[in-house]
N, C-alpha and C positions, 0 to 999 in steps of 0.2 A: 283393667277396675271393677269388681263385685257390685252389682248397683244393690239402690239399698229395697230392705223390702218393705218399704211405702213410699206410696207415690209421691207425694209432695216433696219425697226432696229427690225421686228421679231426674231432673229438670234440673237439679241445680249442679251446673256444670263451668259456670264461668263465676268472675269476679265484679262487682261492677268498681268502676276507679269516677269519681265526684271531684273534678278537680277543674279548676277555671283556666288556668296556663297551661299552655301547649306542647310546651318544651317538655314543661316536669310531666305532666299526663305521656306524653310518648316516650320520653326516661322511662317511666314507670312502667310501662307497656312491654316495653322493649323487656326488662328484669320478671315478669313476672311469664308471660311467654315464651323465656329462653327457660323457666324453674315448669315448664309442663302446664299453665295455666291459661284456660280461655279466656279474655278482658274483653268487657265493651265500659264505653264512656261517657259520664254524662256531664255538662259543664257546667251546672250546678242542681242545686236541691232539690228543685223543682222538675228539673227534667228526671231526675235519679227518680223521685216517685213517682214518677208518669212510667218510665220504663216497668221500676216493679211493679205495678196495679197494671200491666197491658202483658205481659207476658212473666215468664216460668223465672221462680224465686232465682237470684246470684247467689253462691257459695258462700258472700257474704260482701259488704260494702265498706270501700276501702275511701274517705274521705277528706278531704280539703278543711279544716275549720274555718278561713275569709274566705267569700265568696259572695259577685253580689246578687241581689236577693234574697234566696233560706242560704244561707250560712249554714257549717258544716253541724255548731249544736243545734239548730231548730230540724234537720234531718235527721238526729237523732232521734229529739219525743215525736217528733211524726210515726217515727216505726215504733217506735216502741209504747206509744197511745193507741197503732195498730193489733188489735188481739189477733191477726190471724199475721202479723212480720213478728211478733214477741221475739220472737226464738231469731230472727234473724244475725248473725252478728255484725259488730259497728268494729273500726277501726278508724280514730281522727289521729291527721296530723296534724302537727302546726308549726312552723318557723321559729316561732317563741316557747319556751320555759319555763315555767314559772309556778305555784300554789295556785293562783288564782285559777291557769289551764287547769288544771288534776281536778280542784275542785265542779268547776260546769260541768267538765265531763264526766264526773263521778253526775252530776246530780241530771245529766242528761240520759243516763242509765248506758254509755260506751262500755263495751265488751275489750278494747285496748285502747289504747295514749299514746301516739309516740313523737319523736320530735327530732324533725328532716335540719341537714341531709340525711333517708331516710336509710339503713343500716338493712340489706337485704337478706343478711345475715338471721336478724331478730323477726321479721314480716314472714317469711317465705315459710320457715317452720311452725309459726301459728297457723298461716291458714293450709297447711298440707294436715294440723294437725284437725282442723276443723275438716278437712275434706275427709279424712278416716274416719269420724265422727259421722258423719253423716251416710257414709257404707254401711257401719254396724246395723246388725235387722232392729227392726220397730224404729230406728231415729228417725224421726220426720222432720219438714222444716219449721209448719209451724202447732204442731200438735204439743196438747199436754203435756207429754213426754218425749218431746224434743229435745235437741244440743242443750248442752247446762253453758249457760253463759260463763265463761271465767273471770269475768265480773260486770256487774251494773249495780245502782242504787239499790237497796233493797234492804229490810231492818234490821237484819241480822249482820251485826258490826263483820263479824268473817268475809261476808263477800265481797263488801265496801274497800275493805284492807286489801284482797285481791288485784283490785286494780291500780291499787299505791305500788306492790310488792311487784307489779308486773314491771311498774317506770320504770319503780326499782331496781328491778333484775336490769334491763339493757342496760344502764348504768355503770353498776356493779360489771356486767359484763366487756361493758367499753373500757372502764379502768385493768380488770384484769387484761385486758390484750394490748394495752401500753406496758401494765407491768410484765408481762412476758416480753415483751419491744425491749422494755431493755434489762431485762434478764437475759435476755440472747447479744445483744447488743456488752456486756460486760465478759458473759462468757465467746464472745470474739475476739474482744481486746486480751484475753487471758488464753486465748489458744493462740493469737498473734505472740502476745509475749513469750510463750511456750516454745512458739516455734525459732524466733530469734537468738535466744536462750540459744536449742537444740542446734541451731544452722554455725549460731558462732563459735561454736567445742566442738563440731563436728571440721570446720574450719580450721581451728589451730591441729586441732589432734592429723588431719589430713599436712597439714602446711609442718608439724614436728616428727613427720612417718616421711614428708619430701627432707628434711632437713640432714633424717637419720642418715633416707641413702644416698642423696649425695654425697654427703662428708665420707661415708663407705665406700664411693667409688670415686673419691678424691685416694683415697688412700694408697687407691689398686692401682692408678695412675703411674704411680713413679716406678712400675715395674714393665711400665708397656714394651721399653726394649727387648727386654727378654722373652713375651709375649706377640711380637710382631707377626711372625706367622700367624698366629690366630685374630686378629685385628686387620690382615691382608685380607681373609676371608669375609668380611662385614660389607654390604655391600654403602655403610654410609663413608663422607671424608672424613678423616681422622687425619690428623695436621697436629704434630709438637714444635716448639720452638724454645729457642732461645728469651731471655728478659727484651729483647731488641727485634722479636718478630720474628729471625731469621730461622727458614724453614731446616727442623732435625730431621723431624721423620715423616714420610707421605705416603700415605698407603695404598693397595691398588684400588679399593673402592674411588678414591679422588682421581689417580691415573683415570679409572673407566671416564668416571663420569665426565669431568673437567681436561681428555686428553692432554692431558701433559704430566708424561711420568718424574718415578724420582729422582732420576738421574738428572732429570734437567733441573728439578724444583730445590735440592740441597742448598743450602744456603743462602737463595735469595727472601725478599722483605714479602709476606704474607701483601702488601699493599699495591705490589705488581698483578696478582689478580682477583683481590677479594676488595670489590665497593665499601668500605666499610662507615660508610657515612651516609648512602644512596635509599635505606630505605625505612619505615617507620622508626625505631627506638635506636636504629645501630648508630645515630650522631655518639649515639654514651657511650660505646667502645669503647671510643680514644679516653675518654674522663675511665673508664671503668677499667683500660690498661697500664694509665700513668699512677690511680691510685694502688694498682694490686690489689682487684677487686673480681668476683667471676662476674659471669655476663650472660643473659642470655638476648634471644632477639633471633632476627633475618638481616640477614645480609646477601648481595649480588657476587655472583662471582662469573670470571669471562670464560667463556675455553676457546682452545687452540681455535678455533674456526671459526669466531669470531663475534658468537652470538653469546648468550650470557640463563645462569638459570641463577633460581633462589633459594638459598638455603637456611633454612630452619639449624640457628647454630648456639649450639653453648659453647661457653669461652671459662677454665680453669685454671686457677694458677695452678700448679707443680711446685710443687715443695720438695728437699730432700730429708733426708729421717729429723735432722735441726728444727725443720719446721722452717728453715728459710726455705722464700721462693725462686726459685731456676728455669722457668721460663711457663710457658702453654700451652696448657691441651686443646683443645677448638676438635668439636664433634658437629658434623652438617649432617640433613636429611635435604635432599630433596625435593621440593615441595611447588615448582613449576607445578604446574597440572593443576596442582589443588589450586594455586593463586587465582589463575585464569579462570578457574570452576566459581571461585567466590567472586571473581569480578562480576562473571557472567553476572552468580545469585542476585548482586547488589544491584546492576546495569536493571535487569529484570524488574527490581523493588521500588526502585526512581519510578521505571515504568507506569507502573500498578499507582503510585502513590499519586503520581502527575496527570491519572487517569484520573485517579479519585478525586482531586482537585477539580479538575476543567470537569465532571461530570458535574460536579455542584457551581460550579461559575456559570456555565452553560447552563445550568435551570435558572438562577435570576438572574443573566442575561435577558433570555426568554422571555421574564415576565416584564422586565426594561423594556424592550425592543415592542413589544406583542401593541401596548395604547399608543408606541410612538405611533405605526405603522397606520395602526385605523385611525387615528386623528387626522395623520395625514391625507389619509380618503373624504372624510369629515371637512375640512380647508380646501378639498378637489370644489365638492362642491358650493362650498360659497365663494372661491374668489375664483375674477375672471380675468384680471388683467397677469400681459404677458412674463414683466416679470416673476409674481409672486405665484404662476405658474412653472416657473423657470428653479424657484428655491424648493417647492412641493415637489418637482422631479427629481430634488438634489436628492432628497428628503429621503424619496421613499428606492430611490436607487443605495444611499446608505442602510436604509433597512434590511433591505432584500440581501447584497454583500453583508452584512454581519449578520442576518442569520441561516445565510451560508456557511459561516463560521462557527457558528455557534451548533448545527447541527454535524459539520465536522468535529466538531472536539467533541458532539456526544456521539460522534465515529471510533473515535479513537478510544474513547472511553469503556466504548460496551461491546467494541470490535462489529462497528456492520463498515459498510462501504459507501453511503453516501447512492442519492437517488442520481442515477442515470440518464443520459437522455440527450437525443442528437444535437449538435452547439458547433459554430464554428467559432475554429481558434483563430480567425484573423479579426474576429470582434476583441478579443480577450487580449491580444496582442497588440495590438492600439491601444487600448483600455492604459495597458503596461508601458509604453515608451509616452503617453500625456502625461501616466503621471512623473515618469524617469525628467521628461523635460523641464516640467513643473521644480521638481525638490532635489534632485543630484547636482554635485559642485558644476558649475558652469565650465570649467576644468577638464570636465571630459564631454567627449564628443561623440553624440549618438548615430550613429550612421543606422538606418532599420529600412528593410526589403518586405514587404508583406504583401503578394500575388493578392487582388482580389477571386482567381479564383481559384484557392484552399479548398481540399476536399475537406467534406465538412466530420468531425469524429465523434466516436459512439462515451462519451464522458460526466466526470463532478467537474462542473464549471468552477467554482472555489477551490475545486482542490487544482485544477490545471491553473491556473491564475497563481494561487499558491508553491508551482513548480515554475511558474517565469517568473516570478516577485522573485522569490529565493535566490536564484540562478544572476537576477542582476543582482543583486542590492553585494553576493562575493564577490560579484567581479566590480563594481562598484571600488566594495573594501580591497582588492585587488592596485586597486591603482591613489592610494593617496595623493599624489603630486598630480594624475591629471593622468589620460589617456584615450582612447577609444574604446566606445563601449558598442557592437556589433549584434545587431537583433534581426535575423533574419527567417524566412520559413519558405518549406518547398514544399511541392508533392513529388514521388520518388516512386516505383514500383517497379518491386526485388524479384527477380530470377532467383530459379534452386542459385545459383551460383551464390548470387551475392549476398541469397541468406542465410549462407553457410559459413559463408565470412563474419557474418557479422554473431556475438553471442549472443540471443535470445532471439532472434529473427525468422521469419519462416517466408514462404514468397507471395507475396501476394501488393497492395497497395500502400503506401505508410505518408505522414505529413512528418516530414522530420522538421524540426523551430533547433534553430543553431545560435545558442547566446556565446561571443567571442568578445573577449578583451586583450588589451596592451601590455599589461602588468606585471604583475614579480614573478608569475610562473606559478609552480608546485615542484617542492625540492624532493626525490627518492624517496626519501624519508617519509615525510609528512603521506604521498602521494597512496603509500599501500594503508592509513586509514583515514583516508575523508569520509568513507561512507560506515563508518562504527559510527552509532548513535553515540552521543556528548561530546566526541572526537571533534577539540577546535582551536586553532591555533591564536586564535583573537584571547585577548587581555580579560583577566576578572570582571564580571558584568558587563562584556559583552559581545558576547555569543554562549547560546545555550549546547550549542554539539547536536541540532538536533535538525539543521537545514539538510546540508545533505541525505543524511540519512530521511528524513520525510520527505523529500525527491524521491529520490530510488524507487520510499517504499508506495507512494501517487503511480507515478507511472507504470511499478509493474503488477500493482492491483487494474492499472489501465489494459494489461497484458503487452506491455510495450515494453521499451529498452531505454540506455544511456549511453554514449560513449565518451570519451577522453582525449584531446588532444594536447597538450600540455611541453611548454620548454620556458626553462629557468628563465629569468629576465627577460624572455619577449612573448609571454603572455598565455591563458589557455580559450581554451574552443571546448563548450558542450554541447550532444549534440542529442536532443530528444524523439526518441521516434516511435510516436501513435498510428497504430492501426487507422486506417482511416473506414468510414461505415458507411454499411452496404446501402445503407437508407439513401435516396438523392436527396441534393440540396430541395427540392421544391417539395420533399415531402415533410421535410424539418419545421418548412413556413409555420406559425404560430396564425393556426386558427382563430377568424375576427370572435369573439365571445357575443353568447346572448346576451339579452339586456335582463339583466336581473327583475326578476315580480317583486311586486309591494306585496307587502305583507295585509290584511284586511280586518283588524283587529285580535289577531292569533292571539294571546294572554301565553309568556314566555316565563320561565323561573330561572333566573342569573342565579351559579352561586359559584362564586371563589373566592378565597380569603384574599387575596389581591384587593386595597381599594381601589386603585386606579385602573385594571382590567376591568373591572364589576362598570365601574364610572362608563368606562366610555364603549362599552358592549350595549350596555343598556340605552348610550344616545344614539349609535348608530339604529336601534334595533325601533327604537322610539321615533328617528326619522325616516327608517320606511315603515312605517303604520302599523306596528307589533306595539302589543301593551306589555306590558316587564314589569315583576316581579324580583326584588336584589337579594339576598343573604351571604352572609360573611363566613359560612359557616354551615356545616351537615347537616347539625341538628336544626340550627333553624330553617333553612331551608327546606326537614324533611314538615317543620311544623307549621312554613307557611301551605306546605300542598298538602298536608290533614285536612286542611281548614274547607278548602272547593277540590277536591282532590279533581273531579270531572271538566272544572274552567280549563285546566292546564293546558298546551295545547303541543309545550315543549318542554328540556327541563333538556338546561345550558350550565353542564360543571365541567371544575377543577377536578383533574386528580385527588391531588394531595391538599387535604386541607386537616385544618385541627375535629377533634370533636371526630364526624364522621364521615371516611376518603368517599367520592364520587361513585367508586366502584359500590360501596354499600348505600347509602344515599341515591343509587341507581334501582337494586332491589329492594330498596322500600318504597318508592315511589312505584314500579312495576309491582308491586306484592297488594297495593292500591285499585289498582288502573294497569291492567299486561297492555294493553295500549297505546300509553304513553310514549311518545319518543324522544329520547336519550342522544344529545350532543355532545361528545367528549373529550374535553379541555385537557392538553397538555406540551409540558415540552419535549419529550419522545411522545410522538401523539403519528406518523406518519410510519408508513408500513412496513418497511423493514425495524424500525423500534420496536415495532410490534411481534415479531418476531421473536427478538431479544427480548422484552416482557411480553408477555400474552394475559395481563394480567389489565394490560390496556385499550383491549375489545372490548370491554363490558357495554360500550356503548352503540348505539343504532348507525352509528357516525361517528370518526375523528376527527379532530383538524387540530396541526400544530403551533403551538407558541414560536414565535411571532407569527401573527396572518395579520391581514388585509382586511376592511370593511367588506370590498366585496365577496372575495374571498368568507367569511362567513356568512353576510348574505345569501351566494348559491348552496351555501350547505345547511341554512336553514328552511331556504324554500323547496329542496331535496326533500327534505325529511317531514315536512308539511301538506307537499304533494304526495306523496308514496300511500298510497292504504293504508291506513293500520290494521294492523291485524287483531 
């Protein structure tokens, strides 16, 4: 920027905002700073006059009309009455818009007059013009040759007309934008209509071309016998039949693919080889044959070796020279591999959709579980009877388990594996057998053998719990009339020879968990598919087909493997191998937690758009000796912080909030006071989620929902005790 030649203009590098609403002042500051303007804020007219009189003149004054104390009109009159400030541009803002407002603005000498909500595309160009005029040689802030104000009260009616024209121009500009939007919408509709007409014409043309091509092909089919030597070179299956679908011609392509030669197939009916009603629309083939119509679709053909292939097939009526039907022509291409790829792609799409849905549900569940967990902690402080404390224990265990399931869902959706730690499988197994004893039918006898000296494993407790529960539920379903369910475990050390005999094993110590039943067993044709995602033998609405595929996936991520013994009519036994942890059991014991330090009246700002979470966090912090201010969104929190930034010791903010998210709120807070600590709260706030979503690491510490009152207070104490940068 070229400096002005007038010293009076040299310091005019900022815009003075006069606004009693902190929220609107913060929003206007964001807009102006984004466009390169320095900003200073006064809360009313008297404070604005104090700023102007004690420092360098501003570039311009942007003032609200209605304020306590000295309003915008009076501020404008004071500026116009001061000879030193006569050339200072004044912009007035109001939420109302009528002739009386414009008249008062004229009388007090305003340069510009705009209504709220303010259009930055109108204000910013005005301020840029003022800044450019100040930079012209010879132009000063308060001299007689200063900035020519575009509008103010003046004996010359042309200058008075300028203010009215400025207001009128803003209205006209808004009207022009609406007219352009309507014109764009009309043009879009016309373009869509034209595209639909063009596409319809293209489809009609393509259909006519296809029909013409098809008719030409049919005319050539009557000469197939004379051209049999050519057809035998084709890779497709080409067959002709009489009207009763008995084979007349069977080309070499059919013989190569289906392993049935022409001598074997002559005179045989197509239904002996082709399943005419198995795939897609092929059930309509019988109707087409009965009515003498052509047909196109997919059918399955049986090969000599017993397996089958999928053929994309066209069936055409063969006619003689007089146009009478005399038989059928069938041309089929092998699409078995393509169909398999399509099925894999559809399964992948389904998994991705489930992952997206799971992530959304998990986020909502975190917000539901968080206040329950903290409320349980508060109730524990207030209740003392044994029955009440037992109920709280049950509530906290349920929240912990629900939290673990939510993290597992998020891991499924975002590809993270879940928190791993050294755990005792025997406790999880006893939880499972307790659930079985209470919920499974009485016709099922539970036999359990869970040694107390089982080695520990390193894994995710929720995921291991899910493996055991899935296997037990499958065993229950395999015994509809009752039977025996066996749940056992043992320590086993595999040497090199034993490891070679088990796919996926390696020498070393293992924990072997066995779930067996005396049920129906698994037939061989089902056994080959039990690990496939979405494969299930249960009826519609009774299973997703994700149970065993999930079991194997979890076990493999824990570096283990699964074996199965099954016999039809006698039952099945699944054995799950987990590698034993190297850490001794004593090392995995939970350390005695240090008591949480109480607060000493430190002021904490809590920002979260969930009312229940905001209220329970405030209650926990208040009970611990802290002072708390709360905000339901980022903008409200920014306004509260801007009032007294030096008073707040800590900001606790959710990541996902309307208006201004947690990351931007944290940046705003640190721009005002770099040493303010920030605790980021989110449904994805653990370490593994942070690696998948780096944007969640904007805080000095993270806390994942749901969390307990104890974990919240420990995080707060850690941050407040840490030295400020």
